[in-house]
Steps between C-alpha positions, in 0.01 A plus 500: 500500500333548833349803658408509866305755700684583820274459800382844607466380855870414508588843367274670751650311793851575380428869452338532841766311691815646347649845493544533127720751320215590269470770240218745462195482280574307184331440170466199275351232727148408391422321823124510452528283191708230663210301643315507169788387282584161648380264227777259413694589815591302809402621842788553740558193710653444840845471346463827304824632644694202365328520160593867466871439554752529219516212252768240555704582193249345256318646201216654706538849644290613795354850481322739736289776345149644501208581268379203291408716201826692484820381670405132535370494145828654379732256678295200389493625141877547513534139617274378217730667247822386667395136523478479120880491490560361850312177541400422857511861616224645716416759762314437823329826591373584847264797505600733785415867536783749468488614863498137617805418289687779675385371838622152414839632390539679832395186685753284316787735577393545862490122542838461334350253254488598133412144395131595511547737205400408143727512197338821375268762645350829384568823688354849475763732349472757776577234762816375332753737652369440851518123480837479326645740757352318800509139378770467231540126558160438336603625157710354218736749337401504131752759382713251306222250429482567128172691525531817288364767733578770241198379302260608776387847599789621712266668747339158552837326541604756761232383744673164545859625469691546826863614516531441128379140515182359343268297723176494301364420154261780397145404416193721467494854371382778731582785261285804575251617240251778452178333385234743370146506358546644152131587464522732801820657369335565163214688669759744633683524168791272594649174380724259688798658322428819696573301817817333369848616609355779716570630851268485798430874479385452139293201608326711765425789265356271232322299769322811621353550153391135478338531842321818398361346180418147615445545872740212563839515675802370311598265783381339820721359775446326829550753780827450684642261240844632398535299178492809277763673715729196476450489123589868471817440700617207290426692180791723607721211608457615860394316815470560872845347557859570404736237366645442846152422635459831683173691471440749221171668589564841657660714231396257226406734214305238308301386805391854582412566134295179492313597818432848363384358166265252666357775721442718193329211320256466790446874549426549129246217491699326228552212746225390738584283801271207582476295817608156380623293207147385407396860441817561300433207266132593477592850381684345204217265412199725549635793302535750783870560438696566182784263580777388730876512550613165638700184436404329176332219694206740536409411140314190620264721701462756221396231252237353731236727346458355152265774378790748529699318231664742259472790743837468678861576415834461675794737518793579728467691827559871565845614613560704815558867427832658588664183632835391362493175299119487501358260240162378377563143617458319830389175663247380753505139616646179365684190617806285424596134537753376755706181475565405861822379657306184588451410133648153447534547124587868444633436150160364398318792665725754327463332160122484545483871577750589228297307243166655591470817712844624388509382143179402322275713283274198459449485877399865533279479192324198652421649840401851387151433357377295796666679792587848382849435641725752328871438474793711614716279278544757224519267195140396570390844384620416148266203465197494273265436792621806690462712186142395427250791503264484797139577414415610855767771471396630162738277308807610694776240542513574870709199607796591281469861621507394866808281456666801337400712800654241732835535326507872578417489872773650721638275772468611859590371844233310689704397805401268786261757647308582182158417646570699817571806286201434277263472796639816662449690176141373489434648844659828396293508183177455694590783738586731210192436282241454774618739770707753307818412689829663403693290246846563648380414851336180378812389314702560818248299702515218244878491521488495879263201487723303263814586698332359808406182315857468376623515855656840454 
């Protein structure tokens, strides 16, 4: 197996010289680690473009993805398992950042030449609808491939489902969790059970008592980042779009309730806004906040402070008050695999995926300890590894719990303009919390902005 680091200069030139159909801010690409994790890799050569093309029908599949310690590690581990029963198989991985993959997809379509695409690439879930809608020729229809999509979290499957057809193989779990310091809760007379299956109004009332006793807010959040709002929306199965792709912002009961709830969290002091992500992570590690509500990938940051072992617990998230179909489950982040139309051996690619990411407990048990990559393939949650007590979390079997959460997340509609809506909500949120702007007026302004971006 080979892994190559895509030349950053090439990506920079491409990004600067082309008008890319990019998405907004995205998570999951550890670009700062790329330069440090090149042992055993080959530097990109002058014929990088040819090397990255789809395999010629042989037993080697070419792959584009990012993050050596997470996604690349996962695909290479999958190949190591698959080759045991498929002699001669291998994957040739090219490390390319998520945003750069999307730029290269746009470039290939614009040039009318899909031969530059690999057999498989990884795509952010929230970008899926946009790229399938705009560039359907890139994707292989996997609906009748033999992959059992019913065994995945259906909310996860929905991200890569367009017009009833499946275009992606789900990978990492972005199920939302409430992660709390149990020692701080105990000072205020609470346990984690007191924050399980509750509403946001109950969270705020209990949070006020914790703040009074400990002096620490329950949550911190980066100012202007709408992640929590988007999680609240999905917890109700609601989004900023209707099924026909039209906007669903003005008059959206759940969106207004989420904005009001966030504003109340800030006004009460239960949530404190910070200026950037570094301050947010620092608040978790230095003990100045009680916890966080975020995608489960935040666990890696929580566990960075080893002297806090045994002082944390995980539960589900609060439900929005007074909103129909509100639940205690949501999602933030994640990605799925694509088999491209340029794949010269699609049967091999499908069988590889079906034997690993879509069908192997052994695979998910192998990658969990080293990468923290949690599955949305539900049978993984039944494995012994997922059910092992975690000392850092007071002996709680958090991985099995999180897979269970994933199975209860409501599906919602992302749509091609998801990031436009997300960014507009972020602006509205800043105006509301920092300038006291009217919520209804800000939602109207956000809708106007997205309508303009949609060409309406």
